[in-house]
BALOBA-1460 file (C-alpha; in Angstrom, 3 decimals):
// residues 125
<rec num="1" residu="m" x="-138.761" y="-184.086" z="-4.490"/>
<rec num="2" residu="a" x="-135.403" y="-184.156" z="-2.771"/>
<rec num="3" residu="s" x="-132.327" y="-185.108" z="-4.745"/>
<rec num="4" residu="r" x="-130.843" y="-188.569" z="-4.409"/>
<rec num="5" residu="l" x="-127.309" y="-187.219" z="-4.867"/>
<rec num="6" residu="k" x="-125.943" y="-184.174" z="-3.088"/>
<rec num="7" residu="k" x="-122.702" y="-182.244" z="-3.203"/>
<rec num="8" residu="g" x="-120.076" y="-183.954" z="-1.052"/>
<rec num="9" residu="d" x="-121.605" y="-187.458" z="-1.264"/>
<rec num="10" residu="l" x="-119.257" y="-190.391" z="-1.762"/>
<rec num="11" residu="v" x="-120.228" y="-192.196" z="-4.973"/>
<rec num="12" residu="v" x="-118.938" y="-195.093" z="-7.072"/>
<rec num="13" residu="v" x="-118.994" y="-195.257" z="-10.882"/>
<rec num="14" residu="i" x="-121.004" y="-198.280" z="-12.058"/>
<rec num="15" residu="s" x="-120.305" y="-198.177" z="-15.803"/>
<rec num="16" residu="g" x="-117.944" y="-196.699" z="-18.368"/>
<rec num="17" residu="k" x="-114.195" y="-196.239" z="-18.545"/>
<rec num="18" residu="d" x="-113.943" y="-195.299" z="-14.853"/>
<rec num="19" residu="k" x="-116.043" y="-198.218" z="-13.578"/>
<rec num="20" residu="g" x="-115.290" y="-199.009" z="-9.935"/>
<rec num="21" residu="k" x="-113.680" y="-195.661" z="-9.089"/>
<rec num="22" residu="q" x="-114.924" y="-193.783" z="-6.039"/>
<rec num="23" residu="g" x="-114.976" y="-190.056" z="-5.424"/>
<rec num="24" residu="k" x="-116.883" y="-187.184" z="-3.890"/>
<rec num="25" residu="v" x="-119.499" y="-185.256" z="-5.819"/>
<rec num="26" residu="a" x="-117.978" y="-181.837" z="-6.541"/>
<rec num="27" residu="r" x="-120.858" y="-180.289" z="-8.505"/>
<rec num="28" residu="i" x="-124.316" y="-181.255" z="-9.752"/>
<rec num="29" residu="n" x="-125.939" y="-180.001" z="-12.946"/>
<rec num="30" residu="h" x="-129.649" y="-180.704" z="-12.485"/>
<rec num="31" residu="e" x="-130.655" y="-179.380" z="-15.924"/>
<rec num="32" residu="d" x="-128.480" y="-181.903" z="-17.782"/>
<rec num="33" residu="g" x="-128.697" y="-184.688" z="-15.184"/>
<rec num="34" residu="k" x="-124.916" y="-184.763" z="-14.805"/>
<rec num="35" residu="v" x="-122.492" y="-184.706" z="-11.888"/>
<rec num="36" residu="f" x="-118.821" y="-183.827" z="-11.499"/>
<rec num="37" residu="v" x="-116.955" y="-186.378" z="-9.376"/>
<rec num="38" residu="e" x="-113.455" y="-185.720" z="-8.005"/>
<rec num="39" residu="g" x="-110.841" y="-187.872" z="-9.749"/>
<rec num="40" residu="v" x="-113.298" y="-189.420" z="-12.217"/>
<rec num="41" residu="n" x="-113.705" y="-188.806" z="-15.979"/>
<rec num="42" residu="l" x="-110.537" y="-186.738" z="-16.234"/>
<rec num="43" residu="i" x="-109.981" y="-184.819" z="-19.464"/>
<rec num="44" residu="k" x="-107.015" y="-182.843" z="-20.763"/>
<rec num="45" residu="k" x="-107.846" y="-179.241" z="-21.596"/>
<rec num="46" residu="h" x="-105.356" y="-177.432" z="-23.825"/>
<rec num="47" residu="l" x="-104.940" y="-173.813" z="-22.736"/>
<rec num="48" residu="k" x="-103.619" y="-171.179" z="-25.072"/>
<rec num="49" residu="p" x="-101.267" y="-168.614" z="-23.486"/>
<rec num="50" residu="n" x="-103.072" y="-165.398" z="-22.561"/>
<rec num="51" residu="a" x="-102.742" y="-162.430" z="-20.189"/>
<rec num="52" residu="r" x="-103.996" y="-164.412" z="-17.197"/>
<rec num="53" residu="n" x="-102.024" y="-167.584" z="-17.946"/>
<rec num="54" residu="q" x="-98.708" y="-166.584" z="-19.550"/>
<rec num="55" residu="q" x="-97.438" y="-170.115" z="-20.142"/>
<rec num="56" residu="g" x="-100.575" y="-171.951" z="-21.241"/>
<rec num="57" residu="g" x="-100.232" y="-175.721" z="-21.341"/>
<rec num="58" residu="i" x="-102.313" y="-178.820" z="-20.749"/>
<rec num="59" residu="l" x="-104.623" y="-178.855" z="-17.738"/>
<rec num="60" residu="e" x="-106.179" y="-182.078" z="-16.435"/>
<rec num="61" residu="r" x="-109.628" y="-181.694" z="-14.877"/>
<rec num="62" residu="e" x="-112.893" y="-183.513" z="-14.245"/>
<rec num="63" residu="a" x="-115.637" y="-183.580" z="-16.848"/>
<rec num="64" residu="a" x="-119.321" y="-184.203" z="-16.221"/>
<rec num="65" residu="i" x="-120.677" y="-187.745" z="-16.043"/>
<rec num="66" residu="f" x="-124.325" y="-188.788" z="-16.255"/>
<rec num="67" residu="s" x="-125.835" y="-189.219" z="-12.800"/>
<rec num="68" residu="s" x="-127.288" y="-192.574" z="-13.866"/>
<rec num="69" residu="k" x="-123.723" y="-193.931" z="-14.121"/>
<rec num="70" residu="v" x="-122.963" y="-193.338" z="-10.425"/>
<rec num="71" residu="q" x="-124.427" y="-194.785" z="-7.240"/>
<rec num="72" residu="l" x="-124.116" y="-193.649" z="-3.675"/>
<rec num="73" residu="v" x="-121.774" y="-195.628" z="-1.410"/>
<rec num="74" residu="d" x="-123.636" y="-197.274" z="1.479"/>
<rec num="75" residu="p" x="-122.230" y="-195.967" z="4.783"/>
<rec num="76" residu="k" x="-122.754" y="-199.369" z="6.451"/>
<rec num="77" residu="t" x="-121.400" y="-201.793" z="3.826"/>
<rec num="78" residu="g" x="-119.167" y="-199.539" z="1.703"/>
<rec num="79" residu="k" x="-120.751" y="-200.850" z="-1.513"/>
<rec num="80" residu="a" x="-122.880" y="-199.129" z="-4.150"/>
<rec num="81" residu="t" x="-126.503" y="-198.805" z="-3.134"/>
<rec num="82" residu="r" x="-129.805" y="-197.429" z="-4.303"/>
<rec num="83" residu="v" x="-131.420" y="-194.613" z="-2.359"/>
<rec num="84" residu="s" x="-134.975" y="-194.397" z="-1.075"/>
<rec num="85" residu="f" x="-136.747" y="-191.735" z="0.941"/>
<rec num="86" residu="k" x="-138.526" y="-191.967" z="4.263"/>
<rec num="87" residu="t" x="-139.944" y="-189.258" z="6.467"/>
<rec num="88" residu="d" x="-138.491" y="-188.534" z="9.890"/>
<rec num="89" residu="a" x="-140.450" y="-187.627" z="13.029"/>
<rec num="90" residu="k" x="-140.755" y="-184.002" z="11.897"/>
<rec num="91" residu="g" x="-142.107" y="-184.999" z="8.472"/>
<rec num="92" residu="h" x="-138.962" y="-184.103" z="6.531"/>
<rec num="93" residu="p" x="-137.735" y="-186.472" z="3.796"/>
<rec num="94" residu="v" x="-134.601" y="-188.419" z="4.761"/>
<rec num="95" residu="r" x="-132.387" y="-190.367" z="2.356"/>
<rec num="96" residu="v" x="-132.095" y="-194.034" z="3.295"/>
<rec num="97" residu="a" x="-129.798" y="-196.664" z="1.764"/>
<rec num="98" residu="k" x="-131.274" y="-200.036" z="0.868"/>
<rec num="99" residu="s" x="-129.447" y="-201.535" z="3.864"/>
<rec num="100" residu="g" x="-131.677" y="-199.365" z="6.059"/>
<rec num="101" residu="e" x="-128.898" y="-196.979" z="7.087"/>
<rec num="102" residu="e" x="-129.790" y="-193.271" z="7.058"/>
<rec num="103" residu="i" x="-127.573" y="-191.224" z="4.751"/>
<rec num="104" residu="k" x="-126.316" y="-188.058" z="6.377"/>
<rec num="105" residu="s" x="-125.959" y="-184.980" z="4.192"/>
<rec num="106" residu="a" x="-122.387" y="-183.908" z="3.612"/>
<rec num="107" residu="k" x="-123.321" y="-180.247" z="3.914"/>
<rec num="108" residu="p" x="-124.667" y="-179.228" z="7.347"/>
<rec num="109" residu="n" x="-127.491" y="-176.708" z="7.618"/>
<rec num="110" residu="k" x="-126.449" y="-173.075" z="7.642"/>
<rec num="111" residu="a" x="-126.203" y="-171.677" z="11.163"/>
<rec num="112" residu="g" x="-128.317" y="-168.663" z="10.234"/>
<rec num="113" residu="s" x="-131.263" y="-170.616" z="8.837"/>
<rec num="114" residu="a" x="-134.514" y="-170.908" z="10.763"/>
<rec num="115" residu="g" x="-134.484" y="-174.719" z="10.496"/>
<rec num="116" residu="a" x="-131.064" y="-174.961" z="12.133"/>
<rec num="117" residu="a" x="-132.155" y="-172.664" z="14.971"/>
<rec num="118" residu="a" x="-135.278" y="-174.741" z="15.579"/>
<rec num="119" residu="d" x="-133.229" y="-177.952" z="15.580"/>
<rec num="120" residu="a" x="-130.734" y="-176.478" z="18.057"/>
<rec num="121" residu="a" x="-133.543" y="-175.340" z="20.349"/>
<rec num="122" residu="e" x="-135.133" y="-178.782" z="20.238"/>
<rec num="123" residu="e" x="-131.820" y="-180.497" z="21.086"/>
<rec num="124" residu="k" x="-131.478" y="-178.356" z="24.236"/>
<rec num="125" residu="k" x="-134.772" y="-179.696" z="25.620"/>
């Protein structure tokens, strides 16, 4: 089954201390069911001085948040939406927002992959 959230998607936090904040998905941890969202759930990490970092100090960075606490932003309305799947003409699953708008993947296919080459050949026809 394809994932409802992908790296680079614009999401909104629906519960917790960062409720209402929007950001892009930076990383997904499928084993734990968590995502890292840019600018959301910021923590302060205290770094001890070492050979790599001579000064040390306090670093602010994103921590993981449960994927159930975020929803994808609908490209048509700009509001949080649920995601469903439909199949396209080729039989591939496509993410669709509840408004009916197709959700484009943030990451394009790799140019060297066979699927991308087949798509490019079909577009030329």
